C-alpha positions in Angstrom: -44.3 33.2 23.6 -44.4 29.9 21.5 -42.0 27.4 20.4 -41.3 27.0 16.9 -42.6 23.6 15.2 -39.5 21.8 13.2 -39.5 22.0 10.0 -40.7 18.8 7.3 -38.2 16.3 6.0 -40.2 17.5 3.1 -39.1 21.3 4.0 -35.7 19.8 4.1 -35.5 18.1 0.7 -37.0 21.5 -1.3 -34.9 24.6 1.0 -32.4 25.1 3.2 -33.8 26.0 7.1 -31.6 27.3 9.7 -32.0 23.2 11.9 -30.1 22.0 8.9 -26.6 24.1 9.1 -26.4 23.2 12.3 -27.0 19.6 10.9 -23.7 20.7 8.7 -21.9 21.3 11.8 -23.0 17.8 13.4 -21.6 16.3 10.1 -18.6 18.2 10.2 -18.1 18.1 13.8 -18.2 14.0 13.7 -15.9 14.0 11.3 -13.7 16.0 13.3 -14.4 14.1 16.0 -12.8 11.3 13.7 -9.5 12.6 12.3 -8.4 13.4 16.5 -9.3 10.2 17.6 -7.7 8.9 14.7 -3.8 11.4 15.6 -4.2 10.9 19.2 -4.7 6.8 18.8 -0.9 7.2 16.7 0.4 9.5 19.4 -1.2 7.1 21.6 1.0 3.7 19.8 4.1 6.1 19.6 3.9 7.2 23.2 3.5 2.9 23.9 6.1 1.7 22.3 8.6 3.1 24.5 9.7 1.1 27.2 8.3 2.8 30.3 11.5 4.9 31.9 11.8 6.2 28.5 7.9 7.4 28.3 8.5 8.8 32.3 11.4 10.8 31.0 9.3 12.3 28.2 8.5 15.2 30.2 5.8 18.0 28.5 4.9 21.4 30.0 1.2 22.6 29.9 0.7 26.0 30.3 1.4 26.9 34.3 5.0 25.8 33.4 3.5 21.9 35.2 6.1 19.1 34.2 3.6 16.3 33.0 5.8 12.7 32.2 4.5 10.5 28.5 2.9 7.8 31.0 0.4 10.6 32.1 0.2 12.1 28.6 -0.6 8.8 27.4 -3.5 8.0 29.7 -5.4 11.4 29.3 -5.1 11.3 25.4 -6.6 7.2 25.7 -9.3 9.5 28.0 -10.1 11.7 25.4 -10.2 8.7 22.9 -13.3 7.3 25.2 -14.6 10.9 25.0 -14.6 11.0 21.0 -15.5 7.6 20.9 -19.0 8.3 22.9 -19.5 11.6 20.6 -19.1 9.7 17.5 -20.9 6.3 18.6 -24.1 8.4 19.5 -24.2 10.7 17.0 -23.1 8.9 13.6 -26.4 6.6 13.7 -28.8 9.7 13.2 -26.5 11.5 10.8 -26.6 8.4 8.9 -30.5 8.1 8.9 -30.9 11.2 8.0 -28.5 11.8 5.0 -30.5 8.1 4.0 -33.8 9.7 4.7 -33.2 13.1 2.5 -31.5 10.7 0.1 -35.0 9.3 -0.7 -37.2 12.0 0.0 -35.3 13.6 -3.2 -35.9 9.9 -5.1 -39.2 10.5 -4.3 -39.6 13.3 -5.3 -38.0 13.0 -8.9 -34.4 15.5 -8.1 -31.4 13.6 -8.6 -28.5 15.4 -7.7 -27.2 13.4 -10.1 -28.1 10.4 -13.1 -31.6 9.9 -15.1 -35.0 9.7 -13.6 -35.4 6.2 -12.9 -37.1 3.1 -15.1 -35.6 6.1 -17.9 -33.0 4.8 -20.6 -29.6 6.5 -22.0 -29.8 7.3 -25.8 -26.8 4.6 -26.3 -29.3 1.9 -24.8 -32.4 3.4 -26.4 -30.5 2.9 -29.8 -28.5 -0.5 -29.3 -31.9 -1.9 -28.0 -34.0 -1.0 -31.7 -30.9 -1.5 -33.7 -31.1 -5.5 -32.0 -34.8 -5.3 -32.5 -34.6 -4.8 -36.1 -32.0 -7.7 -36.5 -32.2 -9.5 -34.1 -30.8 -12.7 -35.4 -27.7 -10.9 -36.3 -24.2 -11.3 -34.7 -22.4 -8.5 -32.2 -20.4 -7.0 -35.4 -23.5 -7.2 -38.1 -24.6 -5.0 -35.5 -21.7 -3.0 -35.0 -21.3 -3.2 -39.0 -24.8 -1.7 -38.8 -24.3 1.5 -35.8 -21.3 2.2 -37.8 -23.4 2.7 -40.6 -25.8 5.3 -39.0 -23.5 7.0 -37.0 -23.6 10.9 -37.1 -27.6 10.2 -38.3 -30.6 12.3 -36.5 -31.6 8.5 -34.9 -28.3 7.0 -33.6 -26.3 8.9 -30.7 -23.1 7.6 -32.1 -20.4 9.5 -34.8 -17.5 7.9 -35.5 -14.1 8.4 -36.2 -11.5 7.5 -38.6 -10.1 4.8 -37.3 -13.7 3.3 -37.6 -14.9 3.7 -33.8 -18.4 4.6 -32.7 -18.0 7.7 -30.2 -20.5 7.8 -27.9 -22.6 11.3 -26.8 -19.9 11.8 -24.2 -17.5 12.0 -26.5 -15.5 8.6 -25.3 -14.8 5.8 -28.2 -16.9 2.2 -27.7 -14.9 -0.1 -29.8 -16.4 -3.8 -30.6 -15.5 -5.8 -27.4 -17.1 -3.1 -25.9 -19.9 -2.9 -27.9 -20.0 -6.7 -27.7 -20.7 -6.8 -24.3 -22.3 -3.9 -24.0 -25.1 -6.2 -26.4 -24.6 -8.9 -24.6 -25.9 -7.6 -21.6 -29.2 -5.2 -23.0 -29.6 -9.3 -24.2 -29.9 -10.9 -20.5 -31.5 -8.0 -18.9 -34.4 -8.2 -21.0 -34.0 -4.5 -22.1 -36.0 -6.2 -25.4 -39.5 -6.8 -23.9 
């Protein structure tokens, strides 16, 4: 009987080996433990707010009908919280580290969950950079007018509406104020270099 080697992290990124199911179960268990711990803390807070006599007057019955008072239940819930906390403390850092490593491997492999590859610019940023390079001394209002003039042409990612607003490729309007802020940021961040 041979022991299987654990899969390499690259295999995790490129596929979904069986141990990933176990990892996801652990993540779900951590979430559930945190939820239960919070619920128990709320119960204890409620029971602790009661006077001792009133707490002892609260009687619960277990499965076989044995009566249990509120103080005993409060102590049992406190013990359960300690166990939940131990579990959470033991596994949270491991799960975070593993999640971070998976994310790092995804970035290194070029497989992004969302967004563009590192170092690439959006079509809007590319166009605005080119617009600023063509007229470096122009004011933001002049650049906005130029962008409106070119809206809808092949090299412009913008379209315009009847209100003379630029419309970005995602369909959202870009008014003059937003345009000025974007141009200012581009000039400050060094995109023009």
